[in-house]
C-alpha positions as CSV (number, residue, x, y, z in Angstrom):
1,M,62.7,41.7,79.1
2,T,66.3,40.8,79.6
3,S,68.1,37.6,80.8
4,A,70.5,37.3,83.6
5,P,74.1,36.7,82.6
6,G,74.7,33.1,81.6
7,T,71.1,32.4,80.8
8,P,69.4,32.0,77.3
9,P,68.0,35.1,75.7
10,M,64.6,36.5,76.6
11,D,64.3,38.9,73.7
12,P,60.8,40.3,72.8
13,T,62.0,41.6,69.4
14,S,62.0,38.2,67.7
15,S,59.4,36.8,65.3
16,E,58.0,34.5,68.0
17,A,58.1,36.4,71.3
18,T,56.5,39.6,72.7
19,D,57.0,41.1,76.1
20,R,53.6,39.6,77.2
21,Q,54.5,36.1,76.0
22,L,57.8,36.2,77.9
23,E,56.0,37.5,81.0
24,L,53.6,34.5,80.7
25,A,56.6,32.1,80.4
26,V,58.2,33.6,83.5
27,A,54.8,33.3,85.4
28,Q,54.7,29.6,84.4
29,G,58.3,29.2,85.7
30,Q,57.6,31.0,88.9
31,A,54.6,28.6,89.6
32,Y,56.8,25.6,88.8
33,R,59.5,26.9,91.1
34,R,57.1,27.3,94.0
35,A,56.0,23.7,93.5
36,L,59.6,22.5,93.2
37,E,60.6,24.4,96.4
38,H,57.6,22.9,98.2
39,M,58.6,19.4,97.1
40,A,62.3,19.8,97.9
41,Q,61.8,21.6,101.3
42,E,58.5,20.4,102.7
43,V,57.6,17.1,101.1
44,A,60.9,15.3,100.5
45,D,63.4,14.3,103.1
46,T,66.1,16.4,101.4
47,G,66.4,18.6,98.3
48,G,68.4,21.4,96.7
49,M,69.0,23.4,93.5
50,Q,71.9,24.7,91.4
51,Q,72.2,26.7,88.2
52,V,74.5,25.2,85.6
53,G,74.7,27.0,82.3
54,E,71.3,27.4,80.7
55,Y,69.7,25.1,83.3
56,L,68.4,25.2,86.8
57,V,68.7,21.6,88.2
58,G,66.9,20.6,91.4
59,Y,66.6,17.4,93.3
60,A,64.4,15.9,96.0
61,I,64.9,12.5,97.7
62,E,62.4,10.6,99.7
63,E,61.3,7.0,100.5
64,A,60.9,4.7,97.5
65,E,57.3,4.8,96.3
66,G,54.9,3.0,94.0
67,M,54.0,4.2,90.5
68,Y,51.7,3.3,87.7
69,Q,53.2,2.2,84.3
70,L,51.3,1.6,81.1
71,T,51.8,-2.0,80.1
72,D,50.0,-3.5,77.1
73,G,47.5,-0.6,77.1
74,E,46.7,-0.9,80.9
75,L,48.0,1.0,83.9
76,V,49.8,-1.5,86.2
77,W,50.7,-0.4,89.8
78,H,54.3,-1.3,90.9
79,N,55.1,-1.0,94.6
80,P,58.7,-0.2,95.4
81,G,59.7,-3.8,96.2
82,D,63.2,-3.9,97.6
83,T,64.1,-0.4,96.5
84,N,64.6,2.1,99.4
85,A,65.0,5.6,98.0
86,H,63.2,7.7,95.4
87,V,65.5,10.2,93.6
88,E,63.7,13.0,91.8
89,V,65.5,15.5,89.4
90,A,63.9,18.6,88.0
91,V,65.5,20.4,85.1
92,C,64.3,24.0,84.3
93,D,65.1,26.7,81.9
94,A,67.4,29.1,83.9
95,A,66.0,32.1,82.0
96,D,62.3,31.6,82.7
97,G,62.1,28.7,85.2
98,R,59.9,26.4,83.2
99,F,60.3,22.6,83.4
100,I,62.1,21.2,80.4
101,P,60.5,18.0,79.1
102,G,62.0,15.3,76.8
103,L,65.5,15.3,78.3
104,E,67.8,12.4,78.8
105,V,68.7,12.7,82.5
106,S,70.9,10.3,84.4
107,A,72.1,10.3,88.0
108,T,74.9,8.7,90.0
109,L,75.0,8.4,93.7
110,V,78.2,7.9,95.7
111,S,77.5,6.4,99.1
112,P,79.1,7.5,102.4
113,S,81.6,4.6,102.1
114,G,82.5,5.6,98.5
115,Q,80.5,3.1,96.5
116,E,79.5,4.6,93.2
117,L,76.0,3.6,92.0
118,G,75.0,4.4,88.5
119,P,74.7,6.3,86.3
120,F,71.1,5.3,85.9
121,P,68.5,7.0,83.7
122,Q,65.9,9.1,85.4
123,E,62.6,8.7,83.6
124,L,60.0,11.4,83.1
125,V,57.4,11.1,85.8
126,W,54.0,12.7,85.9
127,H,53.1,13.8,89.4
128,P,49.9,15.6,90.5
129,M,52.0,18.7,91.4
130,L,55.4,18.5,89.7
131,Y,56.7,16.9,86.6
132,H,60.2,15.5,87.2
133,Y,62.7,12.8,86.2
134,A,62.9,10.0,88.8
135,R,63.5,6.4,89.7
136,N,63.5,4.2,92.8
137,W,67.0,3.2,93.9
138,S,68.4,0.4,96.1
139,L,71.0,2.1,98.3
140,P,73.4,0.2,100.6
141,E,73.5,2.5,103.6
142,D,72.1,5.7,105.2
143,G,74.2,8.8,105.4
144,E,75.6,11.6,103.3
145,Y,75.8,10.9,99.6
146,T,77.1,12.8,96.6
147,L,74.5,13.1,93.8
148,R,75.8,13.7,90.3
149,V,73.3,14.6,87.6
150,H,74.0,14.5,83.8
151,V,71.7,16.2,81.3
152,E,72.0,15.6,77.6
153,P,70.9,18.4,75.2
154,P,67.3,17.9,74.1
155,T,66.6,16.8,70.5
156,F,63.2,18.6,70.4
157,M,62.7,21.5,68.0
158,R,62.8,25.1,69.3
159,H,60.7,28.0,68.1
160,D,62.2,31.5,67.7
161,E,65.3,32.5,65.7
162,I,66.7,34.4,68.7
163,N,65.3,32.8,71.9
164,G,65.4,29.3,70.5
165,R,69.1,29.2,70.5
166,R,69.5,27.3,73.8
167,F,70.1,23.8,75.3
168,T,72.9,22.8,72.9
169,A,75.5,21.3,75.3
170,P,75.4,18.5,77.9
171,V,75.7,19.6,81.5
172,D,76.8,18.0,84.7
173,V,76.0,19.2,88.3
174,E,77.1,17.7,91.6
175,F,75.4,18.0,95.0
176,T,77.5,17.0,98.0
177,G,76.5,16.2,101.6
178,V,73.1,14.9,100.5
179,P,71.5,13.2,103.6
180,I,69.6,10.0,102.7
181,H,67.7,7.8,105.1
182,R,66.5,4.7,103.3
183,G,62.9,3.6,103.4
184,A,59.9,2.6,101.2
185,E,56.3,3.6,101.1
186,P,54.2,0.8,99.5
187,V,50.6,1.8,98.7
188,Q,47.6,-0.3,97.8
189,P,45.8,1.6,95.0
190,P,42.0,1.4,94.8
191,S,40.6,-1.4,92.7
């Protein structure tokens, strides 16, 4: 199995990877990509993707939404309050398409009138379909925004003396002409 130019190695001759193992990694990535495309194109109000270096970075933006957070050992539901947009960022391995956990991801939005908001950290969010990095935002206006995403290299360990040599530099990606229509979706969870 070989990698496309500009992507990390997918070498089955290492001490940790076989052709079958790399095929399974690609299958995981393809399944994640289908879910990401579904989220960005069919669920969210807007979304897109770009490859930058060893990463594939995608985004989806929709109405602000409620989420659970573990507080003092208990899940506490937090509705969106006065936030009015939910910005989701997915960061994948460009070689096999799998989601990359444990990253420091931040985002900046530039409003149609030029106001720069952020950078703000995007936290890892569990979702029934799609792991992603996200947060609710308070945006000043509707219209076409610029979204800038910054990804720091992960500090986690990497298996494999050949294929593990990846994700060592920070990356930045910019999405322009991102249409955002503010809104919120409060939900009352079951008691």
